[in-house]
N, C-alpha and C positions, 0 to 999 in steps of 0.2 A: 385233496384234489380228486374227489370221487367223480365229479361230473365231467362230461366230455368237453374237450377244448373248443372254445368258440373263436379264439385267436391263437394262432400257432406261428411262432417266428423261429426260423432255423438259420444259424450261422450268418446272421444279418450284419452287414457292414455298409457304412455310408461315408463317402469321402467328399470333402469340400476343399478346393485349392490344394490338392495333394496331401491333405491332412485327414486322417480317419477320425471322425467325431463319434462314430459307432463302429465297433469291430467285434466279430466273433460272438454275437449276442443271440441267445436263445430265450424264448419266453413262451409260457403256456398259460392262457387265461381261461379258467373253467367257466362253462356256461352257468349263468344265474348267480354269479358271485360279485362282490365288490373287490376289485384288485387294486391295492394301493401301490403305486410306483414311486419309489424313493431314491433320491440321489442328490448330490450337491449341485449347485448352479453350474451349468455347462457340462454336466456329466453325460448328456445325450437323451434325456427323457423326451423333450419336445421333438427332437429329430425322429425318434422312434414313433411318436404319435403321428407325425406328419407322413411317415412311410405307411403306417397302418391305414390312414385316411386317404392315401393316394395323392397327397399334395406334392410329395417328392418320390423319386424312384430309388430303390436301393442300389448301391454299387455292386454288392455281392449278397448272396443268400436269398431267402424267400420270406414272405409274410403272407399268411393265409387268414382270411376272415370267413367263417361259415363254410370252410372248404374251398373258397375261391381265392385264387392268387390276386393280390391287390394290384399287381402291375398288368396282368393279362385280362382280368375281369373287373376293372375299376368301376364301371357303371353298376354292375350287380352289387358290388361291395358298398358303394355309396348309398344305395337305397336302404341299406340295413344299418347305417351308422348315423348317429348324431354327434356333433363335436363342438367343443369350445376350446380352442387352442390359441394361446396368447390373448391379448386384449380384444374383446368383441368389437366388431365394426358394424355400424348401422347407418341407415339413411337418416341423418340428423334432423332434417326438416319434417320427416314423417312421424306419425304417432307410433307408439308401441304396437298397437293392433295392426297397423298398416305394415310395419316391418315384418311381423309374424305372418301376415297374410301373403306377403310376397314370397316368404320362404316356403309356405305350404304350396303355393302355385308352382314354384320352382321344383319342389319335390313331387308334385302331382299327387298329393295326399290330402285327405281330410283331417287326419290326426285327431288331436284332442279338441281342436277349435281354439281360437284366440282367447276368448273369455276364460275358458276352463284353464288353459295353460298359464295365463296371467294370474288367475286365482291360486293356482298350485304353487307359484313362486312368491306369493305374497304381494303382488302388484294389483290388488283389487281396486277397481274403480278408476284406474288412471290410464286405461288403454288409449284414450284420445289425446293424452299429453305428448307433445313432441319429444323425441328422444334426446334432442339437444339440450333439454332442460333437466335431464336426469342426473342424479348424483352417481358417484362411482358404484355404490352398492346397488342402486336401482339398475344400472347398466349391466352389472354382473348377473343380477337376477333375470334380467331380460335375455341375456346371452344363454343362460341355462335353459330358460323356457324355449328359446329357438332351437336348442340342441335336441330337446325331446318332443317338441310339439307334433312332429309327424309320426310319432310312435315307432322309433327305430328299435331294433333288437339289441343294439350296442350303443353305449354312450362313452365317448372318449373326452375326458375333461382335464384340462391342464390348469392346475391351481384354481379350481372352481369357487373357492370361498374367499378369494382376494377381494378386499374392500368391504366385506360383510362384517357387521357387528356381531357380538355373541348371540343375540336373539336370531339374527339372520343365519348364522352358522348352524344353530340348532334346527331352524326351520328347513334348511336345505338338507341337513342330515336326515331328517324325517322324510323329506320328499324322496331322497334316494332310496330309502327303505321301501317306500310305497311303490316306486317305479319297478323295483325288483320283485316284491312280493305280490303285487296286484296286476302288474303289466308284463312280467316275465323278462325284464331287461337285464342286461349284464353291464356293469360299470367298471371302466378302467380309468383311474384318476391319479393325478399326482398332487402332492401338497407338501409344503414345508412345515406344516403344523402336525407334528407326529402324534400328538394326543388325539387329534381329529381322525387320523388314519386308524389309530388304535380303537376308537369308538365304533367305526363303521366297517372296516375292511375284514374280509374273510381270509384273503391271501395277500402277501406283500412280495414285491420283487425289488431288489436293490441293485442299482447300476453304479459302477465305479469306473471313471475314466473311459466311458464308452462301452463298457462290457457289463452285461447283467451277470452278477456274480452269485446271487442267491435268490431263490424263490422258496417261500415257506408259509405255512398257514399260521394265522394268529393263535390258533389253538395250541400249536406246537410251542410257540414262543411263551405263551402264558402258562400253560399247564405242564408241559414237559421240561421246559428250561427254567420256569419260575422266575422270569425276568420281564421287565417292561420293554415295549417296543423301542423306546428311546435308547435304552442300554444296548439292546441288540443292534440297532442301527449304528451307533457310534463305535461299537466294537468292530463291526464290519468295515466302517470307514477308516478305522485306524489300523486295519490289516489283520484283525483278529480272525479266528476261525471257529465260530460257535456252530456246533452241530449236535 
């Protein structure tokens, strides 16, 4: 974690109906990395993503993006973030290009432009097709395109490869590397496919029952511990203490 933090979470807690779904969580996402966020269903990953993107406010603690408090400076934060959280929602009767154009208008940005963004996610030549006729994988690709089309500094992606076939997964993996290496983005993503996180992530964080319990580089896991990410993850989930 040599780079400066672009996302910094301190003592974060979020309560719904008198139940804490996130508690005492700390996270540091270094600038220019892929941060893989791992945890069981219901562990609190999506809740933390929603706090970072300003969709919900924390009960306690703070979340900072680019040095701005996400609660106090929400508008400044949103200009720098692109996100795909839960299933993407579109105007079904509009085309892919029209949906992306609306997003660019809303963000007040030129970004990559609709044709370039569609090409980047492998939706070449179908920009005029109504989204209501898209398959699950096509909708997911379009959701990813909408997340980055305005050229944000940070991408927050919740299970971004849902519905993609192996070729699609490979294509999106290569896209993420391009967005980081050529366009200077930072990516925070979750996935249940540990092998995919192992392929692309620089750093992983593990959340258990609402608390981030570990943050570690993939280099440490592979080289210093000489184990696979899957073994590391399941050890943490079973209460082990790898260090």
